[in-house]
N, CA, C and O atoms as a MOPAC input file, in Angstrom:
PM7 MOZYME 1SCF
protein

 N     -6.75700 1     9.06000 1     7.85900 1
 C     -5.21400 1     9.23600 1     8.54800 1
 C     -4.15200 1     9.80800 1     8.07500 1
 O     -3.78100 1     9.93500 1     6.90900 1
 N     -3.65200 1    10.17200 1     9.12100 1
 C     -3.04200 1    11.90400 1     7.66300 1
 C     -1.57300 1    11.14400 1     7.19700 1
 O     -0.67300 1    11.02400 1     8.02800 1
 N     -1.39500 1    10.57600 1     5.60400 1
 C     -0.81100 1    10.81600 1     4.61900 1
 C     -0.41500 1    11.48500 1     3.84500 1
 O     -1.03900 1    12.48300 1     3.48500 1
 N      1.25800 1    10.99100 1     3.13100 1
 C      1.74200 1    12.11500 1     2.20100 1
 C      1.77400 1    12.55200 1     0.72000 1
 O      1.92400 1    13.58100 1     0.06100 1
 N      1.54800 1    11.17700 1     0.53700 1
 C      0.54000 1    10.45000 1    -0.68900 1
 C     -0.32600 1     9.42000 1    -0.95500 1
 O     -0.64600 1     8.38200 1    -0.37600 1
 N     -0.57700 1     9.88100 1    -1.81600 1
 C     -1.66700 1     8.63700 1    -2.04300 1
 C     -1.40700 1     7.73100 1    -3.40300 1
 O     -0.74400 1     8.27700 1    -4.28500 1
 N     -1.81900 1     6.56300 1    -3.60300 1
 C     -1.83900 1     6.10100 1    -5.19900 1
 C     -3.34200 1     4.80300 1    -5.11300 1
 O     -3.45000 1     3.81300 1    -4.39000 1
 N     -4.42000 1     5.42500 1    -6.29100 1
 C     -5.18000 1     4.53900 1    -6.32500 1
 C     -4.94900 1     3.56500 1    -7.27300 1
 O     -4.59900 1     3.88900 1    -8.40800 1
 N     -5.11900 1     2.26000 1    -6.91000 1
 C     -4.78200 1     0.97800 1    -7.42700 1
 C     -5.44300 1     0.05600 1    -7.92400 1
 O     -5.00900 1    -0.97700 1    -8.43500 1
 N     -6.93600 1     0.51600 1    -7.74500 1
 C     -7.97500 1     0.32800 1    -8.18100 1
 C     -8.14200 1    -0.57800 1    -9.86500 1
 O     -7.86600 1     0.09000 1   -10.86100 1
 N     -8.48800 1    -1.72400 1   -10.01500 1
 C     -8.92300 1    -2.31100 1   -10.80500 1
 C     -7.06700 1    -2.30700 1   -10.82400 1
 O     -6.71600 1    -1.32100 1   -10.17700 1
 N     -6.01300 1    -2.97000 1   -11.27500 1
 C     -4.86200 1    -2.95900 1   -11.04500 1
 C     -4.97400 1    -4.33200 1   -10.44800 1
 O     -5.73500 1    -4.57300 1    -9.51100 1
 N     -3.97000 1    -5.48600 1   -11.17900 1
 C     -4.12100 1    -7.13100 1   -10.61300 1
 C     -2.51700 1    -7.22400 1   -10.11300 1
 O     -1.53300 1    -6.48700 1   -10.06300 1
 N     -2.99100 1    -8.97400 1    -9.68500 1
 C     -1.65200 1    -8.61500 1    -9.05700 1
 C     -0.15800 1    -8.90000 1   -10.38300 1
 O     -0.54900 1    -9.54400 1   -11.35700 1
 N      1.08200 1    -8.56300 1   -10.42900 1
 C      1.72600 1    -7.74600 1    -8.49200 1
 C      1.58400 1    -6.33500 1    -9.25800 1
 O      2.30800 1    -5.33900 1    -9.26700 1
 N      0.58500 1    -6.58700 1    -9.78100 1
 C      0.82200 1    -4.37800 1    -9.74300 1
 C      0.55500 1    -3.69300 1    -8.83000 1
 O      1.42500 1    -2.87200 1    -8.53900 1
 N     -0.34800 1    -3.69900 1    -8.22600 1
 C     -0.77500 1    -2.68600 1    -6.51700 1
 C      0.63200 1    -2.93400 1    -6.06200 1
 O      1.27800 1    -1.89000 1    -5.97900 1
 N      1.22100 1    -3.91000 1    -5.77600 1
 C      2.96200 1    -4.29700 1    -5.10300 1
 C      4.06100 1    -3.52400 1    -5.86800 1
 O      5.18700 1    -3.20700 1    -5.48700 1
 N      3.68300 1    -3.39100 1    -6.58500 1
 C      4.83000 1    -3.00700 1    -8.06300 1
 C      4.86400 1    -1.59600 1    -7.84700 1
 O      5.87300 1    -0.89900 1    -7.95000 1
 N      3.42500 1    -1.10700 1    -7.46600 1
 C      2.95000 1     0.73100 1    -7.59600 1
 C      3.35300 1     1.26400 1    -6.42900 1
 O      4.00500 1     2.29200 1    -6.24300 1
 N      2.61900 1    -0.04300 1    -5.11900 1
 C      3.24900 1     0.71900 1    -4.65400 1
 C      4.89500 1     0.55100 1    -3.43300 1
 O      5.07800 1     0.65900 1    -2.22100 1
 N      5.60300 1     0.30100 1    -4.41100 1
 C      7.63100 1    -0.32700 1    -3.97600 1
 C      7.20500 1     1.07100 1    -4.68700 1
 O      6.53900 1     1.80900 1    -3.96100 1
 N      7.46500 1     1.51600 1    -5.90100 1
 C      7.33900 1     2.75000 1    -6.48500 1
 C      7.31200 1     3.52200 1    -6.02500 1
 O      8.31500 1     4.23600 1    -6.02100 1
 N      5.72800 1     4.04300 1    -5.07700 1
 C      5.72300 1     5.41000 1    -4.35500 1
 C      6.19200 1     5.89400 1    -3.11700 1
 O      6.41200 1     7.02800 1    -2.69100 1
 N      6.28600 1     4.83800 1    -2.67300 1
 C      7.63300 1     4.55800 1    -1.49700 1
 C      8.71200 1     4.43200 1    -1.75300 1
 O      9.49800 1     4.22300 1    -0.82800 1
 N      9.15200 1     4.50000 1    -3.00200 1
 C     10.87500 1     4.91900 1    -2.88900 1
 C     10.80500 1     6.53000 1    -3.43100 1
 O     11.74900 1     7.17300 1    -3.89000 1
 N      9.69600 1     6.89500 1    -3.28100 1
 C      9.49700 1     8.58300 1    -3.88400 1
 C      9.80400 1     9.05400 1    -2.27600 1
 O     10.79400 1     9.69400 1    -1.92100 1
 N      9.16600 1     8.77800 1    -1.76600 1
 C      8.45500 1     9.57400 1    -0.02100 1
 C      9.86700 1     9.10600 1     0.65600 1
 O     10.68900 1     8.26300 1     0.29800 1
 N      9.80900 1    10.21700 1     2.06400 1
 C     11.27300 1     9.79900 1     2.88100 1
 C     10.73900 1     9.29300 1     3.79700 1
 O      9.57600 1     8.93700 1     3.98700 1
 N     11.81900 1     9.25400 1     4.51200 1
 C     11.80800 1     8.01400 1     5.39500 1
 C     10.83500 1     8.28500 1     6.91700 1
 O     11.25400 1     9.22800 1     7.58800 1
 N      9.55600 1     7.51500 1     7.50900 1
 C      9.21200 1     8.12000 1     8.10100 1
 C      7.36300 1     8.88700 1     7.26600 1
 O      6.32200 1     9.35100 1     7.73100 1
 N      7.73100 1     8.69600 1     6.35400 1
 C      6.11000 1     9.26400 1     5.38800 1
 C      5.46200 1     8.62700 1     5.05000 1
 O      6.00200 1     7.52100 1     5.03900 1
 N      4.04300 1     8.55700 1     4.54800 1
 C      3.36600 1     7.29500 1     5.13600 1
 C      2.07000 1     7.74300 1     3.43700 1
 O      1.55800 1     8.75200 1     2.95100 1
 N      2.09700 1     6.52100 1     3.20300 1
 C      1.23400 1     6.18500 1     1.85900 1
 C      0.07500 1     5.57000 1     1.58000 1
 O      0.19400 1     4.38300 1     1.27600 1
 N     -1.27700 1     6.12300 1     1.59300 1
 C     -2.10900 1     5.42700 1     1.59200 1
 C     -2.40100 1     4.92600 1     0.08300 1
 O     -2.07100 1     5.56100 1    -0.91900 1
 N     -3.18700 1     3.47300 1     0.08400 1
 C     -2.89100 1     3.33600 1    -1.93800 1
 C     -4.27700 1     2.47200 1    -1.41100 1
 O     -4.69900 1     2.23300 1    -0.27900 1
 N     -4.87000 1     2.05700 1    -3.01700 1
 C     -6.58900 1     1.54800 1    -2.61300 1
 C     -5.99600 1     0.71000 1    -3.32400 1
 O     -4.94900 1     0.90100 1    -3.94200 1
 N     -6.87700 1    -0.64500 1    -3.26000 1
 C     -6.57600 1    -1.57200 1    -3.76900 1
 C     -7.73000 1    -2.67300 1    -3.47700 1
 O     -8.34400 1    -3.04000 1    -2.47400 1
 N     -7.72000 1    -3.04500 1    -4.96300 1
 C     -9.27800 1    -3.49400 1    -5.04700 1
 C     -9.13500 1    -6.00900 1    -5.53500 1
 O     -9.96100 1    -6.91600 1    -5.44100 1
 N     -7.47200 1    -5.94900 1    -6.03700 1
 C     -6.99600 1    -6.64600 1    -6.57800 1
 C     -7.77800 1    -7.73100 1    -4.59000 1
 O     -7.45700 1    -7.34700 1    -3.46500 1
 N     -8.65900 1    -8.87300 1    -4.85400 1
 C     -8.78500 1    -9.82300 1    -3.35400 1
 C     -7.15600 1   -10.05500 1    -3.51900 1
 O     -6.73700 1    -8.92200 1    -3.75800 1
 N     -6.20800 1   -10.81800 1    -3.51100 1
 C     -4.61800 1   -10.91900 1    -2.89700 1
 C     -4.19900 1    -9.22400 1    -2.32300 1
 O     -3.40200 1    -8.97800 1    -1.41700 1
 N     -4.85400 1    -8.36700 1    -3.00200 1
 C     -3.31100 1    -8.03900 1    -2.08600 1
 C     -3.82100 1    -7.18900 1    -1.02500 1
 O     -3.61600 1    -5.97500 1    -1.03900 1
 N     -4.66400 1    -7.93500 1     0.15600 1
 C     -4.99500 1    -8.54600 1     1.06100 1
 C     -3.14800 1    -9.65500 1     1.57300 1
 O     -2.38100 1    -9.54000 1     2.52900 1
 N     -3.15100 1   -10.57100 1     0.38400 1
 C     -2.31600 1   -10.66800 1     1.06500 1
 C      0.02500 1   -10.74200 1     0.98400 1
 O      1.03800 1   -11.03500 1     1.61900 1
 N     -0.59600 1   -10.11800 1    -0.53900 1
 C      0.88900 1    -9.53700 1    -0.70600 1
 C      0.98700 1    -8.19700 1    -0.62300 1
 O      2.13200 1    -7.74400 1    -0.60800 1
 N      0.43800 1    -7.74100 1    -0.58900 1
 C      0.67400 1    -5.97500 1     0.77600 1
 C      1.33700 1    -5.70900 1     2.05700 1
 O      2.15600 1    -4.85100 1     2.38600 1
 N      0.55700 1    -7.03200 1     2.93600 1
 C      1.61000 1    -7.21200 1     3.97200 1
 C      2.42900 1    -8.12700 1     4.13400 1
 O      3.10500 1    -8.11000 1     5.16200 1
 N      2.57600 1    -9.01900 1     3.32200 1
 C      3.88400 1    -9.58000 1     2.97100 1
 C      5.18100 1    -8.69200 1     2.35700 1
 O      6.32600 1    -8.34400 1     2.64400 1
 N      4.47500 1    -8.61600 1     1.63100 1
 C      6.22200 1    -7.44300 1     1.20800 1
 C      6.31800 1    -5.57400 1     1.89000 1
 O      7.30200 1    -4.83600 1     1.87900 1
 N      5.27600 1    -5.35900 1     2.28200 1
 C      5.97900 1    -4.60000 1     3.62200 1
 C      6.30500 1    -5.17600 1     5.02300 1
 O      6.89300 1    -4.50600 1     5.87400 1
 N      6.03900 1    -6.00200 1     5.15100 1
 C      6.85500 1    -7.61100 1     6.00100 1
 C      9.59100 1    -7.32300 1     5.22100 1
 O     10.70000 1    -6.84400 1     5.45900 1
 N      8.76500 1    -8.11100 1     4.38400 1
 C     10.57100 1    -8.90500 1     3.76100 1
 C     10.77400 1    -7.08300 1     3.31400 1
 O     11.98500 1    -6.93500 1     3.14800 1
 N     10.08100 1    -5.78500 1     3.08700 1
 C     10.77300 1    -4.63400 1     2.90500 1
 C     11.24000 1    -3.52500 1     4.51200 1
 O     11.68500 1    -2.41700 1     4.81400 1
 N     10.82600 1    -4.58400 1     5.01100 1
 C     10.59800 1    -3.45400 1     6.56900 1
 C     10.50200 1    -2.48200 1     6.44000 1
 O     11.36900 1    -1.69600 1     6.82200 1
 N      8.62300 1    -1.85000 1     5.42300 1
 C      7.88800 1    -0.99300 1     5.67100 1
 C      7.13100 1    -0.82400 1     7.12700 1
 O      7.32500 1    -1.93900 1     7.61100 1
 N      6.36000 1    -0.05700 1     8.13000 1
 C      5.37500 1    -0.44900 1     8.07600 1
 C      3.46400 1    -0.18800 1     7.56300 1
 O      2.81800 1     0.70600 1     7.01700 1
 N      3.19500 1    -1.50000 1     8.11200 1
 C      1.54300 1    -1.68500 1     7.17400 1
 C      1.14600 1    -0.77700 1     8.30000 1
 O      1.86200 1    -1.00700 1     9.27500 1
 N      0.22600 1     0.21700 1     8.53500 1
 C      0.03500 1     1.18700 1     9.59900 1
 C     -1.64400 1     0.88200 1     9.56100 1
 O     -2.23600 1     1.54000 1    10.41600 1
 N     -2.39200 1     0.13900 1     8.85500 1
 C     -3.54700 1     0.26900 1     9.18000 1
 C     -4.48300 1    -1.03500 1     7.93200 1
 O     -4.56600 1    -0.22000 1     7.01200 1
 N     -4.75700 1    -1.55800 1     7.69100 1
 C     -5.52400 1    -1.50100 1     6.18400 1
 C     -7.34400 1    -1.77300 1     6.97100 1
 O     -7.68900 1    -2.07400 1     8.11300 1
 N     -8.01300 1    -1.52900 1     5.89500 1
 C     -8.99200 1    -1.57300 1     6.27400 1
 C     -9.99300 1    -1.58400 1     4.50600 1
 O     -9.65100 1    -1.25300 1     3.37100 1
 N    -11.50800 1    -2.23100 1     5.18300 1
 C    -11.97300 1    -2.38900 1     3.62800 1
 C    -12.95700 1    -1.05900 1     3.40600 1
 O    -13.26000 1    -0.26500 1     4.29600 1
 N    -13.40200 1    -0.99800 1     1.95600 1
 C    -13.81500 1     0.63500 1     2.73400 1
 C    -15.07600 1     0.18200 1     0.72400 1
 O    -15.08300 1     0.92500 1    -0.25700 1
 N    -15.67500 1    -0.84200 1     0.82300 1
 C    -16.77000 1    -1.32600 1    -0.60600 1
 C    -15.99900 1    -2.13400 1    -0.77600 1
 O    -15.19700 1    -2.48500 1     0.08900 1
 N    -16.08400 1    -2.73300 1    -2.22300 1
 C    -14.68000 1    -3.84900 1    -2.59100 1
 C    -13.79000 1    -3.46600 1    -2.94400 1
 O    -13.33600 1    -3.88000 1    -4.01100 1
 N    -12.96900 1    -2.24400 1    -2.00400 1
 C    -11.47200 1    -2.06600 1    -2.55500 1
 C    -10.60600 1    -2.36500 1    -1.12500 1
 O    -10.68200 1    -3.59400 1    -1.12300 1
 N     -9.96700 1    -2.08000 1    -0.12300 1
 C     -9.41000 1    -2.47300 1     0.96200 1
 C     -7.92300 1    -0.79100 1     0.28400 1
 O     -7.29100 1    -0.49800 1    -0.73100 1
 N     -8.16600 1    -0.15400 1     1.97000 1
 C     -7.50400 1     0.76800 1     1.81600 1
 C     -5.99600 1     0.19400 1     3.10300 1
 O     -5.96500 1    -0.40000 1     4.18100 1
 N     -4.95700 1     0.81100 1     2.15700 1
 C     -3.77100 1     0.21800 1     2.78500 1
 C     -3.27000 1     1.31100 1     3.34500 1
 O     -3.44600 1     2.23600 1     2.55200 1
 N     -2.42800 1     1.88700 1     4.85600 1
 C     -1.36000 1     2.85000 1     5.24100 1
 C     -0.27000 1     2.86600 1     5.49500 1
 O     -0.01200 1     2.91300 1     6.69800 1
 N      0.92500 1     2.83400 1     4.48600 1
 C      2.25000 1     2.60400 1     4.72600 1
 C      2.88400 1     3.27200 1     5.00800 1
 O      2.99900 1     4.32400 1     4.37900 1
 N      3.89700 1     2.89000 1     6.51600 1
 C      4.55100 1     4.48200 1     6.22600 1
 C      6.32000 1     3.79400 1     6.36600 1
 O      6.88300 1     3.24200 1     7.31200 1
 N      6.69900 1     4.06800 1     5.25600 1
 C      8.21000 1     3.42200 1     4.73700 1
 C      9.24800 1     3.74200 1     5.72000 1
 O      9.22400 1     4.79600 1     6.35500 1
 N     10.04600 1     2.96300 1     5.84000 1
 C     11.24300 1     2.64800 1     7.09200 1
 C     12.33100 1     2.92900 1     6.59800 1
 O     13.36100 1     2.80200 1     7.26100 1

């Protein structure tokens, strides 16, 4: 999937993947897409919740080995 920015949060634990996503999304324009890589098992709960609460659109999430790949569109 095409994206405008990418952040590798591998190795970071809660709440850091969400905090890093929030910071990166703040730098994007509305409609742009962030690709985020996370290995924290709690991220599968935290990142969708963050998107729902902040109004960002979680376009997709899939697993790649022990990592999860998220595509988030800024609102």
